[in-house]
Every structure is written in C-alpha cells, then in structure tokens.
N, C-alpha and C positions, 0 to 999 in steps of 0.2 A: 716775113720781116722779122729781124732779130729783136730780142727784148732789150730795148735801149732805155737809158736813163739820162736825164739832164740834171747835172749837179753843178754847184759852184764850189771851187776850192780856193783857198788863200795860200799863196806861196810868196814868201818874203814880203808880206804886207800888201800884195796885190791880188785882187779877185779875178779868177779865170773861170768863165762858164765852159763846161765840157759836156759833150754827149758821148756816153760810153756804153758798152755792153753791161747789162746789169751784173753779170758774173764777174766783171772787172772791178766793180766798185771797191771791194775790200782792198785789193792790191793798189788801186789808185790812191785811196785814202792813206794806206800805209806809206806809199812813196812820198806823198805830200808831207806826211809827218816826218819822215826821214830827212827830206830836203830842208824843211824848216828847222829841224834840230841842228843839222850841219851848218846852215847859214847862221844860226844863232851862235853856234860854237865859234865860227870864224869872226863874227862881229865882236865877240868878247876878246878874241886874241889879237885882232888887227883893227885898230881904230882909224887908220888912215886910208881905208879902202871904201869903195861904195858898194851898194847892194849887187850891182851887176858883177863886180869882181868876185863877191862871195858866191853867187850863183854859178859862175864859171868854175871856181875852185871846187864847188860841191859836185858839179856834173862830171868833171874830168875823170875822177876815179871810176865812176859808174860806167861811163862810155868805154874807158879802157878795159874794164872787166868784161863788158859786153862783147867787145871785139875779141878778147882772149877766149871767151866761151864759144863764140862763132868759129874761131880758128880750131879749137879743140873738137867741136862737133864735126867740122869738115874733115879733120884728120881721122876722127873715129869713123865717119861715114866711108871714107876711102878705105880704111882698114877692113870694114865690114864687106864692102864691095869686092875687095881683093880676095877675101876669104870665100865669098860666095862664088867668085869666078873659079877658084881652085876646086871647090866642091863640084861645080858644074862640069869642069873638065874631067874630074875623077869619075863622076857618074857617066858622062858621055863615053869615056874610055871603057868603062865596064860594060856599057850597053853595046859597044862595037864588038867586044870580045864574044858576046853571046850569039 
C-alpha cells in the first residue's frame, strides 16, 4: 500500500479533505497557495463576479498550459520513436549485409 496522507486544504474559502500520496503533499500545498493567490488577485480586480467565476478564471490558464505540455510531449515522443525506427532500420540493414 502506498504511503497516503489525509489533509484538509482551503481553496477560495472552502475546506476540502483530500487523501494524497505523502510525496505529493508539497506540490498540493503549493498548488493551493497559487490558486488562492490568483483568486484573491481576481477578487481585487473584478468586484462584480462570484467565487466560482474567479476559480474558473484561475483554472483556465493552467489547464490550457497542461494541454499544451501534453501536446509537446506527444510530439516529442513521436519524434523519438521516428528516430528509433530509423536507427533500427539502419542496424537491420547492416546486419543483413554481414
């Protein structure tokens, strides 16, 4: 069984109980801090919105960045696979010559 930890975090004034891997705790707490900072920033800038709007505005850039990173990883993976196939073909061709 993995080393899990039960924690409570507060995001935009609401408490959320979480069960996470102990190794994830630092990143989860950093993420919570970033989210709360961004929500507070939006609250100062836009008085006519509610907390849900601020949360959505906060999450959108992070999700967009995550999707872009996934696309980059897929493109890099394909590039690596293409190079490996070329190497495999070159090695196979050399083995056939012998």
